[in-house]
Structures are given as structure tokens and as C-alpha cells.
C-alpha positions as CSV (number, residue, x, y, z in Angstrom):
1,M,-16.1,80.6,-15.4
2,K,-14.6,79.3,-11.6
3,A,-14.0,81.0,-9.2
4,H,-9.9,81.3,-8.6
5,R,-9.6,81.2,-4.5
6,P,-6.8,83.1,-3.1
7,L,-3.1,81.7,-2.5
8,Y,-1.8,81.5,0.7
9,L,1.3,80.4,1.5
10,G,0.2,78.6,4.6
11,Y,-1.1,78.0,8.4
12,D,-0.3,80.0,10.9
13,N,1.0,77.6,13.1
14,L,3.6,75.9,10.3
15,I,4.5,79.4,9.5
16,L,5.5,79.9,13.0
17,A,7.0,76.7,13.2
18,L,9.5,77.8,10.1
19,I,10.4,80.9,11.9
20,I,11.1,78.9,14.8
21,S,12.9,75.8,13.5
22,A,15.1,78.3,11.2
23,F,16.3,80.3,14.5
24,I,17.0,77.3,16.0
25,G,19.2,76.0,13.2
26,V,22.0,73.4,13.7
27,A,21.0,73.5,17.5
28,I,18.9,70.8,16.4
29,S,19.9,68.7,13.5
30,F,21.4,65.7,12.2
31,S,24.8,66.2,10.0
32,D,23.1,68.8,7.8
33,F,20.0,67.9,8.1
34,Y,18.0,70.5,10.5
35,L,14.0,70.2,11.8
36,F,14.6,73.3,10.0
37,H,14.5,71.2,6.7
38,F,11.6,69.0,7.8
39,V,9.4,71.9,9.2
40,L,10.2,73.5,5.2
41,L,9.4,70.0,3.5
42,I,6.3,70.0,5.0
43,L,5.3,73.9,4.0
44,L,6.4,73.1,0.9
45,I,4.1,70.4,-0.1
46,I,1.4,72.5,1.4
47,W,1.9,75.7,-1.0
48,V,2.5,73.1,-4.1
49,Y,-1.1,71.3,-2.6
50,Q,-2.1,75.0,-3.0
51,I,-1.1,76.1,-6.3
52,K,-3.0,73.2,-7.7
53,E,-6.0,74.0,-6.1
54,N,-5.6,76.9,-7.2
55,Q,-4.9,75.4,-10.9
56,F,-1.7,77.0,-11.1
57,L,-2.4,80.6,-10.8
58,L,-0.8,83.0,-8.3
59,N,-0.9,86.4,-6.8
60,V,1.8,88.2,-7.1
61,D,0.8,91.1,-5.3
62,F,2.9,90.1,-2.4
63,L,6.1,89.3,-4.1
64,T,6.0,92.9,-5.6
65,K,5.6,94.9,-2.3
66,K,9.0,97.8,-1.3
67,H,12.4,95.5,-0.4
68,I,10.9,92.3,-1.6
69,F,11.2,92.1,-5.6
70,S,14.7,92.7,-4.5
71,L,15.1,89.1,-3.4
72,F,13.9,87.5,-6.4
73,I,16.5,89.6,-8.8
74,I,19.7,88.5,-6.5
75,L,18.1,84.8,-6.3
76,S,17.8,85.2,-10.3
77,W,20.9,87.1,-11.1
78,Y,22.4,83.0,-9.2
79,I,20.6,81.1,-11.0
80,I,21.8,82.8,-14.0
81,S,25.3,82.0,-12.8
82,L,24.9,78.5,-12.9
83,Q,25.9,78.7,-16.5
84,W,29.6,80.0,-15.3
85,T,30.4,78.7,-12.0
86,P,33.2,76.3,-11.8
87,S,31.6,73.9,-9.8
88,I,27.7,73.3,-10.6
89,E,27.0,71.3,-7.0
90,L,28.7,74.4,-5.5
91,G,26.1,76.4,-7.1
92,L,23.4,74.5,-6.5
93,K,24.1,74.0,-3.1
94,Y,24.5,78.0,-2.3
95,I,21.6,78.9,-4.3
96,F,19.7,76.3,-2.3
97,Y,20.9,78.5,0.8
98,I,19.8,81.7,-0.7
99,F,16.0,80.1,-1.3
100,C,15.9,78.7,2.0
101,G,17.2,82.6,3.3
102,I,14.2,83.9,1.0
103,V,11.4,81.7,2.3
104,V,12.7,82.5,6.3
105,A,12.1,86.1,5.3
106,L,9.2,85.7,3.0
107,S,7.8,83.7,5.8
108,V,8.1,86.6,8.6
109,I,6.8,89.2,6.5
110,Y,4.2,86.9,5.3
111,F,3.0,85.7,8.7
112,S,3.6,89.6,10.6
113,T,0.7,91.7,9.0
114,T,-0.8,93.1,12.2
115,L,0.9,94.5,15.2
116,I,-0.7,91.7,17.0
117,K,0.8,88.9,14.8
118,I,4.4,91.0,14.2
119,N,4.6,91.0,18.3
120,K,3.5,87.4,18.7
121,V,6.6,86.1,16.4
122,F,8.9,89.3,18.2
123,N,7.9,87.3,21.7
124,L,8.7,83.6,20.4
125,L,12.0,84.9,19.3
126,S,12.7,87.0,22.7
127,T,11.7,83.8,24.8
128,L,14.7,81.6,22.4
129,I,17.3,84.8,22.4
130,F,16.7,84.8,26.0
131,I,17.4,80.8,26.5
132,E,20.4,81.2,24.1
133,I,22.2,83.9,26.3
134,I,21.4,81.2,29.1
135,I,23.0,78.8,27.3
136,G,25.9,81.2,26.2
137,L,26.8,82.2,29.8
138,F,27.0,78.8,31.0
139,E,29.6,77.5,28.0
140,S,31.5,80.5,28.8
141,F,31.9,80.2,32.6
142,T,31.5,75.8,33.2
143,S,32.1,72.8,31.6
144,F,28.5,72.7,30.2
145,R,28.5,72.1,26.2
146,M,25.7,72.3,24.0
147,P,25.5,68.5,22.3
148,I,25.8,69.6,19.0
149,S,28.4,72.3,19.9
150,S,32.2,72.3,17.4
151,Y,33.5,72.0,21.4
152,S,31.7,69.1,22.4
153,S,32.5,65.5,22.4
154,L,29.0,64.6,21.8
155,A,28.5,66.1,18.7
156,V,30.0,63.1,16.9
157,S,26.7,61.5,17.8
158,F,25.1,64.2,15.7
159,G,26.7,63.7,12.2
160,K,29.4,66.4,13.1
161,N,32.7,66.4,13.7
162,P,33.6,68.8,16.4
163,V,36.6,70.9,16.4
164,N,40.5,69.6,17.2
165,F,42.2,71.8,19.4
166,F,45.6,70.6,18.6
167,E,45.1,71.9,14.4
168,F,44.8,76.1,15.6
169,D,47.5,78.4,16.3
170,N,45.6,80.4,18.4
171,I,43.8,80.8,22.1
172,L,41.9,78.2,21.6
173,S,45.0,75.4,21.2
174,Y,46.0,76.5,25.3
175,S,43.1,78.0,26.4
176,S,41.0,76.1,28.9
177,M,37.8,77.7,28.4
178,R,36.0,77.2,25.4
179,P,34.1,79.7,23.7
180,P,30.6,79.7,23.7
181,T,28.7,78.5,20.8
182,G,24.8,78.6,21.9
183,F,22.6,77.2,19.0
184,R,25.4,78.4,16.4
185,W,27.6,75.5,16.4
186,N,30.1,78.0,15.9
187,T,31.3,81.0,17.7
188,N,31.1,83.6,15.1
189,D,27.9,82.9,14.4
190,F,26.7,83.0,18.0
191,A,28.4,86.1,18.5
192,I,26.7,87.8,15.2
193,C,23.3,86.6,16.6
194,M,24.4,88.1,19.9
195,I,25.0,91.7,18.8
196,I,21.7,91.8,16.9
197,S,20.3,90.9,19.2
198,L,21.8,93.4,21.5
199,P,19.7,96.3,20.3
200,F,16.3,95.0,21.2
201,F,17.7,94.8,25.2
202,L,19.1,98.5,24.7
203,C,16.8,100.1,23.3
204,H,13.6,98.4,25.9
205,K,11.9,100.6,28.0
206,K,12.0,97.8,30.9
207,T,15.2,98.7,33.0
208,F,16.0,95.0,34.4
209,I,15.6,93.6,30.8
210,K,17.9,96.2,29.4
211,V,20.8,95.2,31.8
212,F,20.5,92.1,32.1
213,G,20.6,92.1,27.8
214,I,23.5,94.5,28.1
215,L,25.8,92.7,30.9
216,S,25.1,89.2,29.3
217,I,25.5,89.9,25.4
218,T,28.5,92.1,26.5
219,T,30.3,89.0,28.3
220,V,29.5,86.6,26.0
221,V,30.5,88.8,23.1
222,I,33.7,89.1,25.0
223,M,33.9,85.5,25.7
224,T,33.9,84.6,21.9
225,A,37.0,86.8,21.4
226,S,35.5,87.5,18.2
227,R,37.1,90.6,16.6
228,A,34.5,91.9,14.0
229,V,31.7,91.2,16.7
230,F,33.1,93.2,19.3
231,L,33.8,96.3,17.1
232,A,30.3,96.1,16.1
233,M,28.7,96.3,19.4
234,L,30.9,99.1,20.3
235,L,29.6,100.7,16.9
236,I,25.7,99.8,18.5
237,Y,26.4,102.4,22.3
238,F,28.1,104.4,19.8
239,L,24.9,105.2,17.1
240,H,22.2,104.4,20.0
241,L,23.7,107.4,21.9
242,L,24.6,109.5,18.8
243,L,21.2,108.7,17.0
244,I,18.8,107.1,18.9
245,K,19.3,108.6,22.4
246,K,20.9,112.0,20.8
247,R,23.2,112.0,24.3
248,I,25.9,114.6,23.2
249,G,27.3,114.9,26.0
250,T,27.3,111.7,27.2
251,L,28.5,109.9,24.4
252,L,31.6,113.0,24.7
253,F,32.2,111.6,27.9
254,I,32.5,107.6,27.3
255,L,34.3,108.4,23.8
256,I,37.1,109.6,26.7
257,I,36.6,106.5,29.0
258,S,37.0,104.7,25.8
259,F,39.6,106.2,24.9
260,G,40.9,105.3,28.4
261,I,39.9,101.7,27.7
262,L,42.2,101.8,24.6
263,L,45.2,102.7,26.0
264,G,44.7,100.2,28.6
265,M,44.2,97.3,25.5
266,S,47.3,98.1,24.7
267,I,49.3,98.2,27.8
268,L,47.6,94.3,28.0
269,S,48.4,93.1,25.3
270,D,51.1,91.9,26.7
271,S,48.9,89.7,29.4
272,E,49.5,86.5,30.0
273,N,45.8,85.8,30.4
274,L,45.3,84.5,26.3
275,R,41.5,85.7,26.3
276,I,42.2,88.9,27.7
277,N,45.2,89.6,25.2
278,E,43.1,88.4,22.2
279,L,40.9,91.3,23.1
280,A,43.3,93.0,23.8
281,N,44.9,93.3,20.4
282,S,42.0,93.4,18.7
283,L,42.5,97.4,17.4
284,E,45.9,96.5,16.6
285,A,44.8,93.3,14.3
286,L,42.3,96.1,12.6
287,T,45.0,98.4,12.4
288,L,47.1,95.0,10.8
289,F,44.1,94.2,8.2
290,L,44.1,97.4,7.0
291,S,47.5,98.1,6.6
292,G,48.1,95.4,5.0
293,Q,50.4,93.6,7.1
294,L,49.8,90.5,7.9
295,D,49.5,89.2,11.0
296,I,50.5,85.6,10.0
297,G,49.9,83.2,13.1
298,G,46.8,84.3,13.7
299,S,43.4,85.1,11.5
300,V,43.7,87.9,9.5
301,G,46.6,86.5,8.0
302,W,44.2,83.7,6.2
303,R,41.4,86.0,5.9
304,R,43.4,88.7,4.1
305,E,44.8,85.5,1.8
306,L,41.0,84.2,1.7
307,M,40.2,87.9,0.2
308,D,42.9,88.2,-2.0
309,N,42.6,85.0,-3.6
310,G,38.6,86.0,-4.4
311,L,39.0,89.0,-5.4
312,K,41.8,88.3,-7.9
313,A,39.0,86.0,-9.3
314,F,36.6,88.5,-9.2
315,Y,38.8,91.1,-11.3
316,E,40.0,88.6,-13.5
317,S,36.1,88.0,-14.0
318,Y,35.5,91.7,-15.7
319,G,33.0,92.3,-12.9
320,L,30.6,89.8,-13.8
321,G,31.2,87.3,-10.6
322,I,32.6,83.9,-10.9
323,G,29.4,82.6,-10.2
324,A,27.1,80.9,-7.1
325,G,29.2,79.1,-4.7
326,G,32.6,80.4,-7.1
327,S,34.7,81.7,-4.1
328,V,34.5,77.9,-1.9
329,A,35.4,76.1,-5.9
330,N,38.2,78.6,-6.6
331,Q,40.1,78.2,-3.3
332,E,39.6,74.4,-3.6
333,I,41.2,74.7,-6.7
334,L,44.0,77.0,-6.0
335,G,44.1,75.0,-2.2
336,P,42.7,75.6,1.4
337,V,44.5,78.4,3.3
338,A,46.2,77.6,6.0
339,G,45.7,73.9,5.7
340,R,41.8,74.3,5.7
341,F,40.0,77.0,4.9
342,T,38.2,77.3,1.9
343,S,34.7,79.7,2.5
344,M,35.5,83.7,1.7
345,H,35.5,84.4,5.7
346,N,34.1,88.1,4.6
347,F,30.5,87.9,3.2
348,W,30.3,91.0,1.7
349,I,33.9,90.4,-0.4
350,E,32.0,86.6,-1.0
351,V,28.8,88.1,-2.6
352,L,30.7,90.5,-4.9
353,V,33.3,87.8,-5.7
354,E,30.5,85.5,-6.7
355,G,27.7,87.8,-7.5
356,G,29.7,90.3,-9.3
357,I,28.6,94.3,-9.4
358,I,25.0,93.0,-10.3
359,A,25.0,91.4,-7.3
360,G,26.4,93.7,-5.2
361,M,25.1,96.8,-6.0
362,T,21.4,94.8,-5.8
363,F,22.3,93.7,-2.2
364,S,24.0,96.8,-1.4
365,F,21.3,98.8,-1.9
366,W,18.6,96.7,-0.7
367,I,20.5,96.6,2.5
368,L,21.0,100.6,2.6
369,S,17.1,101.3,1.7
370,I,15.9,98.8,4.6
371,I,18.5,101.2,6.9
372,Y,17.3,104.4,5.6
373,N,13.7,103.1,6.0
374,L,13.9,102.1,9.6
375,F,15.2,105.6,10.3
376,I,13.4,107.3,8.9
377,I,10.3,105.5,10.9
378,T,11.9,106.2,14.1
379,R,11.8,110.0,13.6
380,T,8.8,109.7,12.6
381,T,6.0,106.8,13.8
382,K,3.5,107.7,16.6
383,N,3.4,103.8,16.9
384,N,5.8,103.1,20.3
385,S,5.5,99.3,19.3
386,I,7.0,100.4,15.7
387,K,9.3,103.0,17.3
388,Y,10.6,99.9,19.5
389,Y,11.2,97.7,16.8
390,S,12.5,100.6,13.5
391,Q,15.2,101.8,16.2
392,S,16.0,98.5,17.4
393,L,16.7,96.8,13.8
394,F,18.3,100.1,12.2
395,L,20.9,99.4,15.2
396,S,21.1,95.8,14.2
397,I,20.9,96.0,10.9
398,T,23.8,98.7,10.9
399,A,25.9,96.7,13.3
400,F,25.4,93.6,11.3
401,I,27.0,94.7,8.5
402,P,30.8,95.2,10.0
403,A,29.9,91.8,12.7
404,A,29.0,89.5,9.1
405,I,33.0,89.6,8.5
406,A,33.7,87.3,11.8
407,A,31.4,84.6,9.9
408,S,33.3,82.2,7.9
409,S,30.1,83.0,5.5
410,T,26.3,84.4,6.8
411,I,24.2,82.9,3.5
412,Y,23.0,80.5,5.2
413,F,22.9,81.9,8.7
414,L,18.7,82.3,9.1
415,P,18.7,84.6,12.0
416,M,19.8,86.8,9.2
417,W,17.1,86.4,6.9
418,I,15.0,86.4,10.0
419,M,16.0,89.4,11.1
420,F,15.5,91.3,7.6
421,G,11.9,89.9,7.4
422,F,10.9,91.3,10.3
423,A,12.2,94.7,9.4
424,I,10.2,94.7,6.1
425,S,7.8,93.6,7.9
426,V,8.0,96.8,10.2
427,I,8.7,99.0,7.2
428,L,5.3,97.6,5.8
429,L,3.2,98.0,8.4
430,S,4.1,101.3,9.2
431,K,3.3,102.6,6.2
432,N,-0.2,100.8,6.5
433,L,-1.0,102.4,10.1
434,A,0.2,105.8,9.2
435,T,-2.4,105.2,5.8
């Protein structure tokens, strides 16, 4: 009987290339085709060839490991939802996004089987994050723009449509400064990427790296004027002092200082500096949003309208969800909010509206389980590298929950999938090292 060769996902260098291209994302692209798609296509051809050579016999042991199988439950449910989605085209597009995200997460997990390999992934990503921070700082304080940026006049050369500032009713219409976008094209996506990177600087042992990261990321987050990400940043600092450093006295001191800052923010809410004015009104905006009072002239109003329209469709589906891509399709039927918005602009509501209770509960328990396991590892591991990774990822994923609200959608935000893959890798590796 002929022995079957084990099926491997691919060559290590190509796997690393996929992870790197996923992180870079839209920064190297033309229209909707990314460098990531090109690398993914090469790997898919290799995987198909390997499956054929293996006589179509698959080793599913890797896919049944902790936290991995849930990804396929979510993907399968969205595929099933194509039967009732209002738009097959948008549904297939959404499933493609999920498929790409899962491939990225699995690639990180597959590669990071040893401490040496997980360090290699981390070092590569750290270099890219450092470069993106520098780009963000230049974009914040100079006229420099990434060629593929929503505020770059060169964007049309890459098949993109740059921002028309006259369409906006906020600070973008009046300010001579344009917020940074880094590799992300979109300001909010850049802010989210920075906020999930912040804990890796905050938990670092080297003072210079720690100070550089804290000051730089805090600066660019403020310059993006992203309310949800700014509040997520405060959450990171709070949890770091409370659960990681356990400095209750320092935390109380900072809370007092923060109260003074918030008081100052309320005083500065009428500042003539538009960017300071936008940031100073963050607390007021959050209060308006939670209380249901709409800021018609700003983003809170149309975000709330998008959410209300989506939840209405969810209720009418009796909790089943309106299917993959359904939130955009539903809003297109109703008409774009504020004349231009159809994406949900709240990822967690988007998951509930499209995937229903099944996808919402599965995704929620999956993320909470990852956060819980990372926190336990921070308390039990004896390995300094694993401790550093688990502490940082615990803060990153926890802060990502509120920060994700800032983006139009994070389903195709590939750094999110890298973060999840890296977290699962740490959990699995921690278990292997403990045995």
C-alpha cells in the first residue's frame, strides 16, 4: 500500500511573505488588487498541487486545535446564509473576506510552532510597525502623504478615489492638516492598527522602546481624532496598570489626573483649534451616543442611523441574521445614510445583523476565550517571551473590542486576523512548553 505524504501548508518563506503582505495590505495595491492577493494566489496553487500529490487526503489535526475550529464554524454559517442574503454578490464578497482572514490567521499559527519562529514573525511585524509609525508621524506634521492614501492626489494613479473634502461636514472640510493613514488608506483603520500595537511597546522591557512607542502612538492616535480608538487607548493604560503592573496607587493618581484632563477637555470643547475641539468633544460624543441623542452634524448621528437600520433588519430576521453581506445590501435598498454611507460602521453590530445570534455568540465566546486564556498565561508562564507576548496580546485584543467601532468594518482588516493568529499561536505554544 502506497504511503501518503503529510500535507503541509507551504514553504516557510511564502508563508512569511503572505503574513507581511497581509499586514501591508492596501499600501501596495492597484484598485482592489493587493500584493497580498498575488501571494495568496501563489500559495493556493501550491496547496492545490500538494493536495493532489497527497491523493486528496487531508490531515485535519491542525484544524481541530484549540480556538481554530471555531473559525470554520463561523465561515460555514456565513456560507449557509447565502440562501437568504439579500445580495448573492455582496454575500460572496463578504465570504471571500472571511476566507482571506482565516487563511492569514492559520498561516501565522502554522508557521509559529516554535519560540524561534514566533520570534521571527514578531521581529518582522515589529519592523513594519516601526516604519508605519514613522510614516504616520510624517503625515501628521508635514505635507508628506503615502501615495496610496485617501488624502493623496496620487491615489488616482493606483485606481483609487481620493477624499473629496467638500463632501464632509466635520473638521476635514476646514482644517489644513489631514489626519495620518499610514499603510491603511483609511484614518480609522490606521488608528486601530496603532492601538493594537501599543501594548507591545507598553510591555517592553527596554525603556527607550517603551517611551518611543507610547509617545509616538499616543500622538498619531490623537492626530487621527478617532474617538473610539482614543477611548480604547485609555483602556489599555488603565488595564496595564491594574492587571499587568498591579500599581493601584499609581492608577488612582492617574485617575485623578485624568479627571483633571477631562475637566480641561470640557473647557476646551469650544476651542478654535478644530483638532483640539474634535478630541475635546470625545466624552460628550460618547454620552450623546449612549443616551440616544444624535449629533446630526457629526459622525455620531449617521453611525446611529446605520446601526438602527441594521438592528431593525436583524429583529425582522427573528435572530437568524440577514446573511453574509446583508448589512450593506439592506442599507443600499434603504439608501445611503448621509448620501454616502452603506457599511455598518460598527463591526460587532455588523456580525450580529449579518450572522445573527449564532455567529454573534460564536464570535463573542471565541474572542472572550482567547482573552481569558491569554490572561491566565500572563499569570502562569515561566517563559519571559511568552509572558511578554501574552500580556501584550491580552491588552491588544481587549482594546480592539471598543476600537473596532471606529472602522467602517474590520472583516477585511488583515492586521486583526494577524493579531488573532498570533494570539492563538501563543496559547498553543504556551501549552506545548508547559508539557
